[in-house]
DODREN-859236 format. One line per 5 residues: for each residue x, y, z of N, C-alpha, C. Coordinates in steps of 0.02 Angstrom, whole numbers, plus 50000, padded with zeros to 5 digits. Layout:
N
X:Y:Z:X:Y:Z:X:Y:Z ~ ...
***
This chain:
431
45588:52741:49181:45607:52762:49113:45631:52835:49112 ~ 45595:52877:49150:45615:52947:49152:45684:52955:49182 ~ 45699:52916:49234:45765:52920:49265:45819:52899:49216 ~ 45805:52848:49176:45854:52826:49127:45867:52880:49076 ~ 45815:52914:49055:45824:52968:49007:45865:53025:49036
45851:53042:49099:45890:53095:49132:45963:53075:49137 ~ 45975:53011:49156:46044:52987:49161:46078:52989:49093 ~ 46042:52968:49040:46072:52968:48973:46089:53039:48951 ~ 46045:53087:48968:46058:53156:48949:46119:53184:48985 ~ 46136:53157:49043:46191:53183:49082:46256:53144:49073
46255:53092:49031:46316:53052:49022:46376:53093:48999 ~ 46369:53140:48951:46429:53179:48932:46459:53218:48990 ~ 46417:53249:49032:46444:53287:49088:46475:53242:49141 ~ 46444:53184:49152:46471:53137:49201:46540:53113:49178 ~ 46545:53094:49114:46609:53070:49088:46663:53124:49093
46645:53186:49076:46694:53240:49080:46715:53252:49152 ~ 46668:53249:49199:46685:53259:49269:46735:53206:49293 ~ 46722:53143:49276:46767:53089:49297:46836:53099:49264 ~ 46836:53116:49200:46900:53126:49165:46941:53181:49195 ~ 46910:53238:49210:46946:53294:49241:46971:53277:49311
46930:53240:49348:46951:53221:49416:47011:53174:49413 ~ 47011:53127:49366:47068:53083:49359:47131:53120:49337 ~ 47123:53166:49289:47181:53201:49260:47212:53251:49308 ~ 47171:53288:49346:47197:53344:49384:47193:53336:49460 ~ 47160:53284:49483:47159:53269:49555:47198:53205:49568
47182:53152:49530:47213:53088:49545:47284:53082:49517 ~ 47297:53113:49460:47366:53110:49433:47416:53141:49482 ~ 47404:53202:49508:47451:53227:49559:47458:53181:49619 ~ 47403:53152:49641:47406:53107:49699:47444:53043:49683 ~ 47432:53014:49624:47465:52951:49607:47539:52960:49597
47561:53021:49576:47633:53032:49570:47667:53030:49638 ~ 47630:53047:49690:47656:53042:49758:47669:52969:49777 ~ 47625:52924:49754:47633:52853:49771:47679:52818:49721 ~ 47669:52830:49657:47708:52795:49606:47705:52836:49542 ~ 47759:52871:49527:47760:52916:49469:47749:52878:49404
47774:52817:49401:47768:52779:49338:47696:52760:49323 ~ 47652:52764:49373:47582:52748:49361:47543:52806:49331 ~ 47573:52866:49328:47537:52924:49304:47513:52916:49232 ~ 47553:52887:49184:47526:52879:49117:47464:52836:49114 ~ 47460:52784:49155:47401:52741:49156:47340:52780:49179
47348:52820:49232:47292:52860:49257:47271:52911:49204 ~ 47320:52943:49172:47304:52992:49120:47269:52958:49062 ~ 47285:52895:49048:47250:52859:48994:47176:52851:49010 ~ 47161:52831:49072:47091:52825:49092:47056:52892:49091 ~ 47091:52945:49112:47062:53012:49110:47045:53031:49038
47091:53018:48993:47079:53035:48923:47021:52995:48894 ~ 47015:52932:48914:46960:52890:48891:46893:52920:48911 ~ 46886:52940:48974:46823:52969:48997:46809:53036:48961 ~ 46861:53076:48951:46850:53139:48915:46831:53126:48842 ~ 46859:53074:48812:46840:53055:48745:46767:53034:48742
46745:52995:48791:46675:52974:48793:46629:53034:48799 ~ 46649:53081:48843:46609:53141:48850:46604:53180:48784 ~ 46661:53186:48749:46661:53222:48685:46620:53185:48633 ~ 46624:53119:48634:46587:53079:48585:46512:53086:48596 ~ 46489:53081:48658:46418:53086:48672:46393:53158:48661
46438:53206:48666:46417:53275:48657:46415:53295:48583 ~ 46452:53260:48541:46455:53277:48470:46389:53263:48436 ~ 46372:53303:48387:46309:53294:48351:46312:53238:48300 ~ 46370:53230:48268:46377:53178:48217:46446:53147:48224 ~ 46453:53087:48195:46519:53055:48193:46569:53100:48156
46546:53133:48104:46591:53174:48064:46618:53232:48106 ~ 46576:53262:48147:46599:53315:48191:46652:53290:48240 ~ 46639:53230:48267:46686:53201:48315:46753:53186:48282 ~ 46751:53157:48222:46814:53140:48187:46850:53202:48163 ~ 46813:53255:48148:46844:53316:48122:46892:53347:48172
46877:53338:48236:46921:53366:48288:46989:53332:48287 ~ 46991:53268:48273:47054:53232:48269:47093:53252:48207 ~ 47059:53257:48150:47094:53275:48089:47120:53346:48093 ~ 47084:53390:48128:47108:53459:48136:47175:53461:48172 ~ 47180:53422:48227:47243:53421:48266:47297:53385:48226
47279:53331:48192:47329:53291:48155:47361:53331:48099 ~ 47326:53382:48073:47355:53422:48018:47401:53477:48043 ~ 47405:53487:48107:47447:53540:48133:47522:53522:48124 ~ 47564:53571:48109:47635:53558:48099:47668:53523:48159 ~ 47647:53540:48220:47678:53508:48278:47662:53434:48280
47600:53415:48264:47582:53344:48263:47621:53307:48210 ~ 47629:53338:48152:47667:53307:48098:47740:53299:48117 ~ 47769:53349:48150:47839:53345:48171:47849:53290:48223 ~ 47803:53285:48271:47809:53232:48321:47801:53163:48289 ~ 47755:53159:48240:47746:53096:48204:47810:53076:48167
47847:53124:48142:47910:53109:48109:47961:53081:48158 ~ 47959:53104:48220:48004:53077:48271:47986:53004:48286 ~ 47921:52990:48291:47899:52921:48302:47921:52877:48244 ~ 47913:52902:48183:47935:52865:48123:48010:52851:48126 ~ 48049:52901:48148:48121:52891:48154:48138:52837:48205
48099:52834:48260:48110:52782:48310:48099:52713:48281 ~ 48045:52704:48242:48034:52639:48211:48086:52624:48157 ~ 48104:52675:48119:48155:52665:48067:48222:52644:48096 ~ 48237:52670:48156:48302:52655:48187:48310:52581:48204 ~ 48254:52544:48204:48258:52472:48217:48304:52438:48165
48304:52464:48104:48342:52433:48050:48417:52440:48060 ~ 48439:52490:48100:48511:52497:48111:48530:52494:48185 ~ 48484:52478:48228:48496:52477:48299:48543:52420:48319 ~ 48584:52432:48371:48627:52379:48397:48586:52325:48433 ~ 48525:52342:48452:48480:52294:48485:48410:52305:48456
48395:52277:48397:48333:52293:48362:48270:52279:48402 ~ 48267:52223:48437:48206:52206:48474:48192:52257:48529 ~ 48245:52279:48562:48236:52329:48614:48213:52395:48585 ~ 48242:52415:48529:48221:52477:48496:48148:52472:48473 ~ 48129:52414:48447:48060:52405:48425:48011:52408:48484
48029:52376:48538:47986:52378:48597:47974:52449:48622 ~ 48028:52487:48628:48021:52555:48653:47990:52602:48601 ~ 47997:52586:48537:47964:52626:48485:47889:52620:48491 ~ 47865:52559:48505:47793:52550:48515:47769:52587:48578 ~ 47810:52587:48629:47792:52624:48690:47791:52699:48677
47837:52723:48636:47836:52794:48616:47773:52810:48576 ~ 47755:52765:48531:47694:52774:48491:47633:52779:48537 ~ 47629:52735:48586:47573:52738:48633:47572:52803:48672 ~ 47630:52826:48693:47634:52890:48729:47610:52948:48685 ~ 47631:52948:48622:47612:53003:48577:47538:53000:48560
47510:52940:48552:47438:52934:48540:47398:52959:48601 ~ 47423:52943:48660:47390:52969:48721:47392:53045:48722 ~ 47450:53074:48708:47455:53146:48707:47411:53177:48653 ~ 47408:53145:48595:47367:53169:48540:47293:53170:48560 ~ 47270:53116:48590:47200:53112:48611:47184:53164:48665
47231:53173:48711:47219:53222:48764:47217:53293:48736 ~ 47259:53307:48687:47257:53373:48655:47189:53386:48624 ~ 47159:53334:48594:47094:53341:48562:47040:53356:48614 ~ 47038:53316:48667:46980:53319:48713:46985:53376:48762 ~ 47045:53400:48777:47051:53453:48828:47024:53519:48801
47018:53524:48736:46992:53586:48706:46919:53598:48726 ~ 46884:53545:48748:46814:53551:48770:46808:53587:48837 ~ 46862:53586:48876:46858:53607:48946:46884:53679:48954 ~ 46850:53718:48996:46872:53787:49007:46921:53790:49066 ~ 46962:53841:49065:47019:53845:49111:46997:53848:49184
46948:53890:49198:46929:53898:49268:46902:53832:49297 ~ 46868:53795:49256:46842:53731:49279:46900:53683:49293 ~ 46950:53681:49249:47009:53640:49260:47045:53661:49323 ~ 47049:53726:49334:47084:53752:49393:47054:53726:49458 ~ 46989:53718:49459:46957:53693:49521:46981:53622:49537
46984:53580:49486:47008:53512:49497:47083:53512:49515 ~ 47122:53551:49479:47194:53553:49492:47209:53580:49561 ~ 47169:53628:49584:47177:53655:49651:47168:53600:49703 ~ 47117:53559:49694:47106:53503:49741:47165:53455:49740 ~ 47190:53439:49680:47247:53394:49675:47309:53420:49709
47323:53485:49701:47382:53514:49733:47374:53519:49809 ~ 47314:53537:49831:47302:53543:49903:47308:53475:49937 ~ 47293:53422:49902:47301:53355:49930:47375:53334:49929 ~ 47408:53346:49873:47474:53317:49862:47530:53354:49899 ~ 47528:53420:49901:47582:53458:49932:47591:53441:50006
47538:53438:50047:47547:53417:50117:47574:53346:50124 ~ 47552:53302:50079:47577:53233:50082:47652:53231:50068 ~ 47675:53270:50019:47747:53273:50005:47785:53302:50063 ~ 47760:53356:50092:47794:53387:50149:47798:53339:50208 ~ 47745:53303:50221:47745:53255:50276:47794:53198:50262
47796:53175:50199:47841:53120:50183:47914:53140:50189 ~ 47928:53203:50176:47997:53227:50180:48020:53239:50252 ~ 47977:53271:50291:47999:53290:50359:47945:53278:50411 ~ 47895:53238:50395:47841:53225:50443:47857:53167:50489 ~ 47813:53154:50536:47826:53101:50586:47815:53030:50560
47779:53022:50505:47767:52955:50479:47764:52957:50403 ~ 47777:52901:50372:47779:52897:50299:47719:52857:50274 ~ 47681:52888:50230:47620:52858:50204:47632:52812:50144 ~ 47690:52819:50112:47703:52781:50052:47727:52711:50065 ~ 47741:52694:50127:47772:52630:50143:47732:52570:50116
47666:52569:50122:47629:52511:50094:47630:52507:50018 ~ 47647:52563:49984:47641:52565:49912:47708:52565:49876 ~ 47763:52574:49910:47827:52582:49877:47882:52544:49914 ~ 47927:52513:49875:47984:52479:49905:48040:52527:49922 ~ 48042:52584:49890:48095:52634:49902:48065:52693:49939
48093:52708:49996:48068:52763:50037:48123:52815:50045 ~ 48107:52869:50077:48155:52922:50088:48148:52979:50039 ~ 48189:53030:50050:48183:53091:50010:48198:53079:49936 ~ 48250:53039:49921:48270:53030:49851:48216:52995:49810 ~ 48177:52951:49842:48125:52916:49805:48068:52962:49786
48066:53022:49814:48013:53070:49800:48032:53121:49748 ~ 48092:53116:49720:48116:53169:49675:48070:53180:49616 ~ 48048:53126:49585:48003:53133:49527:47936:53163:49548 ~ 47910:53140:49605:47846:53166:49628:47850:53241:49643 ~ 47905:53262:49673:47915:53333:49688:47920:53373:49623
47955:53345:49574:47962:53380:49510:47895:53387:49475 ~ 47857:53333:49471:47791:53336:49438:47745:53385:49473 ~ 47745:53384:49540:47702:53430:49577:47724:53502:49566 ~ 47788:53514:49561:47812:53582:49546:47787:53606:49479 ~ 47791:53563:49428:47769:53582:49361:47693:53594:49360
47656:53553:49396:47583:53562:49399:47565:53626:49437 ~ 47604:53643:49488:47592:53707:49523:47606:53766:49476 ~ 47658:53760:49435:47671:53812:49385:47615:53816:49334 ~ 47587:53759:49316:47529:53759:49270:47470:53795:49301 ~ 47457:53783:49365:47401:53817:49399:47412:53893:49399
47474:53913:49412:47490:53985:49411:47481:54013:49340 ~ 47501:53975:49289:47493:53999:49220:47420:54007:49202 ~ 47378:53959:49221:47307:53965:49207:47276:54023:49245 ~ 47298:54034:49307:47272:54090:49346:47291:54157:49314 ~ 47352:54162:49290:47373:54225:49257:47334:54236:49192
47322:54182:49155:47285:54188:49092:47213:54209:49105 ~ 47183:54184:49159:47113:54199:49174:47105:54259:49221 ~ 47162:54282:49250:47159:54336:49300:47109:54317:49356 ~ 47117:54257:49381:47072:54228:49430:47112:54185:49478 ~ 47102:54195:49542:47138:54158:49595:47214:54166:49589
47236:54225:49567:47308:54235:49555:47349:54230:49620 ~ 47324:54261:49673:47362:54259:49736:47364:54189:49765 ~ 47309:54153:49760:47309:54083:49783:47357:54041:49742 ~ 47358:54051:49676:47404:54013:49633:47476:54030:49650 ~ 47490:54094:49662:47558:54114:49680:47578:54083:49746
47533:54081:49794:47548:54051:49859:47563:53976:49853 ~ 47523:53941:49813:47535:53870:49802:47602:53858:49767 ~ 47619:53902:49721:47684:53895:49687:47742:53905:49736 ~ 47734:53953:49781:47786:53964:49831:47792:53903:49876 ~ 47736:53874:49896:47737:53814:49938:47772:53757:49900
47755:53749:49836:47786:53696:49796:47861:53707:49790 ~ 47882:53770:49782:47953:53786:49777:47988:53771:49844 ~ 47956:53786:49899:47985:53772:49965:47993:53697:49975 ~ 47942:53659:49956:47946:53586:49961:48004:53560:49918 ~ 48013:53590:49859:48068:53570:49816:48136:53583:49849
48142:53641:49881:48205:53658:49915:48218:53610:49974 ~ 48165:53593:50010:48173:53549:50068:48186:53476:50048 ~ 48169:53459:49986:48181:53390:49963:48251:53385:49935 ~ 48267:53325:49911:48332:53315:49878:48325:53318:49802 ~ 48269:53345:49778:48257:53349:49706:48291:53411:49677
48353:53402:49654:48388:53458:49623:48355:53480:49558 ~ 48322:53433:49523:48287:53451:49462:48231:53500:49475 ~ 48195:53490:49531:48140:53536:49548:48166:53605:49564 ~ 48221:53608:49601:48251:53673:49617:48274:53708:49553 ~ 48305:53669:49508:48326:53698:49444:48266:53723:49405
48212:53685:49403:48152:53705:49367:48126:53772:49394 ~ 48119:53778:49460:48093:53841:49487:48142:53899:49476 ~ 48207:53885:49479:48255:53938:49468:48251:53966:49398 ~ 48247:53922:49348:48242:53944:49279:48176:53980:49266 ~ 48121:53952:49293:48055:53983:49284:48054:54053:49315
48085:54060:49374:48085:54125:49408:48123:54177:49367 ~ 48173:54156:49329:48209:54203:49286:48172:54216:49221 ~ 48145:54162:49191:48116:54168:49124:48047:54202:49125 ~ 48008:54191:49177:47939:54216:49176:47936:54293:49173 ~ 47973:54329:49216:47972:54403:49209:47995:54427:49140
48046:54394:49113:48068:54413:49046:48013:54400:48994 ~ 47978:54344:49003:47924:54327:48956:47865:54375:48962 ~ 47852:54398:49022:47798:54447:49030:47816:54513:48996 ~ 47880:54532:49001:47903:54595:48971:47906:54589:48895 ~ 47932:54533:48870:47939:54524:48797:47923:54452:48780
47858:54434:48777:47839:54364:48770:47862:54332:48705 ~ 47855:54366:48649:47874:54336:48585:47949:54329:48579 ~ 47985:54379:48601:48059:54375:48598:48085:54321:48644 ~ 48054:54314:48703:48075:54262:48750:48062:54193:48722 ~ 48004:54184:48691:47988:54118:48661:48039:54100:48607
48057:54149:48566:48107:54136:48514:48175:54121:48545 ~ 48193:54158:48597:48258:54147:48629:48262:54079:48663 ~ 48208:54059:48695:48206:53993:48728:48213:53938:48676 ~ 48177:53943:48621:48180:53892:48569:48249:53889:48537 ~ 48278:53947:48522:48344:53948:48492:48397:53920:48539
48392:53938:48603:48440:53912:48652:48434:53837:48660 ~ 48373:53813:48661:48362:53740:48667:48393:53704:48607 ~ 48382:53729:48548:48409:53695:48489:48486:53698:48489 ~ 48514:53755:48509:48587:53760:48513:48615:53709:48562 ~ 48581:53700:48618:48603:53650:48667:48600:53580:48638
48546:53565:48601:48540:53499:48571:48597:53486:48521 ~ 48617:53537:48485:48669:53528:48434:48738:53524:48465 ~ 48753:53568:48513:48821:53578:48534:48841:53544:48599 ~ 48793:53532:48644:48812:53509:48711:48851:53443:48710 ~ 48833:53393:48670:48873:53331:48671:48947:53343:48656
48961:53388:48610:49031:53402:48593:49065:53442:48648 ~ 49027:53484:48682:49053:53519:48741:49072:53468:48794 ~ 49029:53417:48803:49043:53365:48853:49106:53327:48836 ~ 49117:53314:48771:49177:53277:48751:49241:53319:48761 ~ 49238:53384:48746:49298:53425:48744:49315:53457:48811
49264:53474:48850:49276:53516:48909:49263:53482:48975 ~ 49250:53417:48975:49240:53382:49039:49302:53385:49083 ~ 49363:53374:49057:49422:53381:49101:49427:53450:49133 ~ 49411:53502:49095:49413:53570:49122:49361:53579:49177 ~ 49300:53550:49166:49248:53554:49217:49268:53517:49280
49304:53462:49273:49327:53426:49333:49377:53469:49373 ~ 49419:53507:49337:49465:53551:49372:49427:53605:49411 ~ 49373:53630:49381:49333:53680:49417:49301:53650:49480 ~ 49279:53588:49474:49248:53555:49532:49299:53543:49587 ~ 49363:53543:49569:49414:53533:49620:49414:53588:49672
49390:53648:49654:49388:53703:49701:49322:53708:49739 ~ 49277:53661:49726:49212:53661:49760:49215:53613:49819 ~ 49185:53631:49876:49185:53585:49933:49160:53516:49914 ~ 49192:53465:49941:49177:53396:49921:49105:53376:49937 ~ 49078:53401:49993:49010:53383:50010:48960:53411:49960
48975:53470:49932:48931:53500:49882:48934:53460:49817 ~ 48995:53439:49797:49003:53399:49737:48965:53333:49744 ~ 48970:53302:49802:48936:53239:49813:48860:53249:49814 ~ 48837:53302:49846:48765:53314:49852:48733:53327:49784 ~ 48769:53359:49739:48741:53376:49673:48756:53322:49621
48792:53270:49639:48809:53217:49591:48845:53244:49530 ~ 48880:53300:49538:48911:53333:49481:48965:53290:49449 ~ 49008:53260:49489:49062:53218:49463:49034:53158:49426 ~ 48982:53128:49453:48951:53070:49421:48920:53090:49354 ~ 48885:53147:49354:48854:53169:49292:48906:53182:49238
48960:53215:49256:49012:53229:49207:49039:53164:49176 ~ 49048:53113:49218:49074:53049:49192:49023:53016:49145 ~ 48960:53018:49165:48908:52989:49122:48904:53025:49056 ~ 48903:53092:49058:48900:53131:48995:48960:53116:48951 ~ 49019:53116:48981:49079:53104:48941:49079:53036:48908
49061:52984:48946:49062:52916:48919:49012:52907:48863 ~ 48951:52932:48873:48901:52925:48820:48918:52969:48759 ~ 48944:53029:48771:48960:53073:48715:49015:53044:48671 ~ 49059:53005:48701:49113:52975:48661:49087:52923:48612 ~ 49025:52900:48620:48996:52853:48574:48972:52886:48509
48959:52951:48512:48929:52986:48455:48973:52983:48392 ~ 49039:52994:48395:49080:52990:48334:49079:52922:48300 ~ 49061:52869:48336:49058:52803:48306:48998:52797:48258 ~ 48942:52830:48273:48882:52827:48232:48853:52898:48227 ~ 48885:52943:48192:48865:53014:48195:48802:53031:48154
48787:52992:48103:48732:53011:48059:48664:52984:48082 ~ 48661:52921:48100:48597:52889:48118:48595:52866:48190 ~ 48651:52869:48225:48651:52848:48294:48651:52772:48302 ~ 48642:52751:48364:48645:52680:48380:48576:52647:48380 ~ 48523:52686:48372:48456:52658:48373:48418:52683:48435
48352:52687:48428:48310:52713:48481:48317:52672:48544 ~ 48328:52705:48600:48339:52675:48665:48399:52628:48666 ~ 48448:52642:48622:48508:52601:48621:48547:52604:48686 ~ 48538:52659:48723:48575:52665:48786:48557:52609:48835 ~ 48497:52581:48829:48479:52524:48871:48523:52464:48856
48533:52452:48791:48577:52397:48771:48649:52409:48794 ~ 48671:52471:48788:48739:52487:48807:48750:52479:48882 ~ 48701:52499:48921:48708:52495:48993:48711:52423:49017 ~ 48685:52376:48976:48686:52306:48993:48743:52268:48959 ~ 48786:52305:48924:48843:52274:48891:48826:52237:48828
48771:52255:48794:48749:52219:48735:48774:52250:48670 ~ 48806:52308:48674:48823:52345:48613:48895:52338:48592 ~ 48932:52293:48621:49000:52282:48599:49051:52324:48634 ~ 49115:52317:48616:49170:52351:48652:49165:52427:48651 ~ 49137:52456:48597:49134:52529:48593:49092:52560:48648
49046:52521:48675:49001:52547:48726:49019:52524:48796 ~ 49077:52494:48805:49095:52466:48870:49100:52519:48925 ~ 49113:52581:48907:49123:52633:48958:49058:52653:48992 ~ 49000:52638:48961:48937:52661:48990:48899:52605:49023 ~ 48929:52547:49031:48894:52492:49064:48878:52513:49136
48816:52504:49155:48793:52524:49221:48756:52590:49222 ~ 48761:52629:49169:48725:52693:49165:48663:52682:49122 ~ 48604:52688:49152:48543:52671:49116:48530:52719:49058 ~ 48550:52782:49065:48540:52831:49012:48587:52890:49024 ~ 48595:52935:48975:48645:52988:48982:48626:53045:49030
48565:53046:49055:48543:53102:49098:48549:53169:49061 ~ 48538:53168:48997:48542:53229:48957:48508:53217:48891 ~ 48458:53258:48874:48419:53246:48814:48461:53256:48751 ~ 48508:53303:48751:48549:53315:48691:48593:53254:48676 ~ 48628:53229:48726:48671:53171:48715:48630:53110:48696
48572:53100:48729:48530:53043:48713:48503:53048:48642 ~ 48487:53108:48620:48463:53117:48551:48517:53098:48501 ~ 48578:53122:48513:48633:53106:48467:48650:53032:48469 ~ 48651:53002:48528:48667:52931:48534:48615:52888:48499 ~ 48551:52904:48508:48498:52863:48480:48487:52875:48405
48492:52938:48382:48473:52955:48313:48526:52991:48273 ~ 48580:53013:48305:48631:53049:48268:48606:53115:48239 ~ 48635:53134:48183:48616:53198:48152:48543:53197:48129 ~ 48517:53138:48111:48447:53133:48092:48402:53157:48148 ~ 48417:53137:48209:48377:53157:48267:48379:53232:48278
48437:53262:48267:48443:53334:48277:48400:53371:48226 ~ 48400:53347:48164:48358:53379:48113:48284:53373:48130 ~ 48262:53315:48153:48192:53306:48172:48176:53350:48232 ~ 48223:53354:48280:48212:53397:48338:48206:53470:48317 ~ 48244:53490:48266:48237:53558:48241:48168:53571:48212
48140:53522:48176:48072:53529:48151:48021:53535:48207 ~ 48030:53495:48259:47985:53499:48316:47992:53566:48350 ~ 48053:53591:48356:48063:53656:48387:48030:53713:48349 ~ 48036:53711:48283:48003:53763:48242:47927:53759:48248 ~ 47900:53698:48247:47828:53690:48254:47804:53711:48323
47845:53696:48374:47828:53717:48442:47827:53793:48448 ~ 47878:53826:48420:47880:53898:48422:47820:53928:48385 ~ 47803:53899:48329:47744:53924:48292:47682:53919:48335 ~ 47674:53863:48370:47614:53854:48412:47615:53903:48470 ~ 47673:53915:48500:47677:53962:48555:47657:54032:48532
47682:54053:48474:47669:54121:48450:47596:54132:48431 ~ 47558:54077:48423:47487:54084:48409:47445:54095:48472 ~ 47475:54084:48531:47438:54088:48593:47428:54161:48614 ~ 47378:54173:48656:47368:54239:48683:47427:54259:48727 ~ 47435:54323:48740:47496:54348:48770:47511:54317:48838
47461:54313:48882:47473:54286:48949:47492:54212:48946 ~ 47459:54174:48901:47476:54104:48894:47545:54096:48863 ~ 47561:54138:48814:47627:54136:48783:47682:54147:48833 ~ 47674:54197:48876:47725:54211:48927:47735:54152:48973 ~ 47679:54124:48998:47684:54068:49044:47713:54006:49010
47690:53992:48949:47714:53933:48914:47788:53939:48898 ~ 47811:53999:48880:47882:54008:48867:47924:53996:48929 ~ 47902:54021:48986:47939:54012:49048:47940:53939:49070 ~ 47883:53905:49066:47880:53834:49085:47921:53792:49037 ~ 47919:53809:48973:47961:53774:48924:48035:53779:48943
48057:53839:48963:48127:53848:48983:48143:53805:49043 ~ 48099:53804:49093:48112:53764:49153:48113:53690:49138 ~ 48066:53667:49097:48063:53596:49079:48125:53575:49040 ~ 48146:53617:48992:48205:53598:48953:48268:53597:48996 ~ 48273:53643:49044:48331:53642:49088:48335:53576:49126
48278:53552:49149:48276:53487:49183:48294:53431:49135 ~ 48268:53435:49074:48281:53385:49023:48356:53379:49008 ~ 48393:53433:49018:48464:53433:49001:48508:53401:49054 ~ 48483:53390:49114:48528:53366:49167:48499:53308:49207 ~ 48437:53287:49192:48406:53240:49238:48392:53173:49206
48332:53148:49212:48311:53080:49197:48318:53063:49123 ~ 48300:53001:49105:48300:52979:49036:48252:53021:48994 ~ 48274:53039:48934:48237:53088:48894:48170:53063:48871 ~ 48163:52997:48859:48100:52972:48828:48058:52932:48877 ~ 48068:52941:48941:48029:52902:48990:47955:52919:48986
47913:52868:48994:47841:52876:48983:47809:52926:49031 ~ 47827:52924:49094:47795:52969:49143:47811:53042:49126 ~ 47872:53054:49101:47892:53122:49085:47854:53148:49023 ~ 47851:53107:48971:47815:53127:48911:47740:53137:48925 ~ 47712:53094:48968:47641:53102:48985:47629:53167:49022
47674:53185:49067:47666:53249:49103:47671:53309:49056 ~ 47716:53304:49008:47722:53360:48960:47658:53367:48919 ~ 47628:53310:48900:47565:53313:48864:47511:53346:48907 ~ 47506:53325:48969:47455:53352:49015:47464:53427:49024 ~ 47525:53449:49038:47536:53519:49056:47527:53564:48996
47561:53550:48941:47560:53597:48885:47495:53593:48845 ~ 47464:53534:48842:47399:53531:48809:47347:53570:48848 ~ 47350:53565:48914:47303:53603:48955:47314:53678:48947 ~ 47376:53698:48948:47392:53770:48945:47374:53800:48877 ~ 47388:53763:48823:47381:53792:48756:47314:53776:48723
47279:53724:48747:47219:53703:48712:47154:53714:48750 ~ 47157:53720:48817:47095:53728:48855:47063:53795:48837 ~ 46997:53797:48845:46959:53855:48822:46961:53911:48874 ~ 46968:53973:48853:46965:54029:48901:46895:54037:48929 ~ 46890:54074:48984:46826:54084:49015:46811:54030:49065
46754:54034:49097:46741:53984:49147:46672:53987:49178 ~ 46620:53988:49138:46554:53985:49168:46545:53916:49199 ~ 46508:53916:49254:46498:53854:49290:46462:53803:49246 ~ 46485:53740:49250:46455:53687:49212:46413:53644:49260 ~ 46351:53634:49243:46308:53591:49283:46321:53519:49265
46334:53478:49315:46349:53408:49302:46288:53364:49310 ~ 46230:53395:49314:46169:53355:49315:46112:53395:49286 ~ 46080:53368:49235:46025:53402:49203:45959:53374:49228 ~ 45913:53417:49245:45847:53395:49265:45809:53371:49204 ~ 45755:53335:49218:45718:53305:49163:45688:53358:49116
45669:53415:49145:45638:53466:49103:45687:53510:49067 ~ 45753:53501:49079:45803:53542:49046:45823:53511:48980 ~ 45820:53547:48925:45840:53519:48861:45914:53499:48863 ~ 45928:53443:48836:45998:53419:48834:46027:53432:48765 ~ 46092:53422:48760:46124:53428:48694:46098:53374:48648
46083:53390:48586:46061:53338:48540:46115:53287:48528 ~ 46095:53227:48513:46144:53173:48501:46117:53126:48448 ~ 46162:53096:48412:46141:53047:48362:46174:52981:48375 ~ 46197:52970:48437:46234:52908:48453:46190:52861:48492 ~ 46125:52867:48487:46082:52820:48522:46061:52844:48590
46085:52903:48612:46066:52930:48677:46018:52987:48664 ~ 45955:52977:48680:45903:53026:48665:45892:53071:48725 ~ 45884:53137:48714:45869:53183:48769:45798:53173:48793 ~ 45784:53191:48855:45716:53184:48880:45669:53232:48844 ~ 45608:53209:48832:45560:53251:48799:45531:53302:48849
45518:53361:48825:45489:53413:48868:45420:53432:48842
***
């Protein structure tokens, strides 16, 4: 009986330990094997962290109040409006069932991010850093070996091998390494180790074929010093630049693609092929030409899937075979039209407001990482893919919501140690 009481008293700490291990050790590792599995692992991590928070709360009302507090924030309301727009677009989508399916997947992704934002506030930064350090120390050597090592470990788990199949894993690991550096700067703890791991991650990115990872590190290397010097001005500049790109880039793609092709004519052919520049220009041009057909409301959420399969009629015939525009601005206009741009503007304002509320070191790091992430968003994968949205929730929620400080947390309470009071049926041991 005494052992059961001790175990019951330690359930919150055990659940939090498992949740942190899944989120910051296993998520980096699972991206090495299968990036698309990361949201599932993060879901289990969030579940364990929720259980820990539930068992630690004194009353149901206290537990629920944490959710309502986050739900009332302008950023949560702005993101909810984007989800609402995705469901509303079903009514005008060229492929309603497909838009409805992906709208539900977007809702699930946002609920996962919302729950993680709530529960990560329980955890202190230094404690998170210990788990994340383990995850990076495991994953970076595995990536380096897979790229240039004598044997490939992913073969039993993946049908696609080689450097290109690792691009997403390299990108996610790069962003997590930047997160570790950001937490180290905020805490002024393990800074040199964090910087060393970031350099290793950047080197792995350069050695891989992941151009997105190289772009991410390049932008972060430029933006971070500026953000340290002028954090609030940099945050405003990043947000304004991002919104300008969302508004103007599709029209730039329509008007100036022929001129860009002429510029590429003077670039060595092997460089053009290696960077997929010619292919990207064609994809951007073809998708951007769809925007004038539906400029106000767009073609419907995830309509590009229907277009790539030839389901959207003659107007979309030019994009058959292209799964998505490889650009968040064009995809936003194609899916939602001007409505999407207005909603994105609301999200941008709410995001800037949240950034400006952060402490200076966190603000500088978050501004720089935001710049790097948006740069990748402008040239790379599908804008609304689940693994990408899950990683953004993990990184920015951890950076902006985790608690400062880092006293050691004991993950096992002795019988004579008073436990946190609980009203959920778990009684602390009597002393």
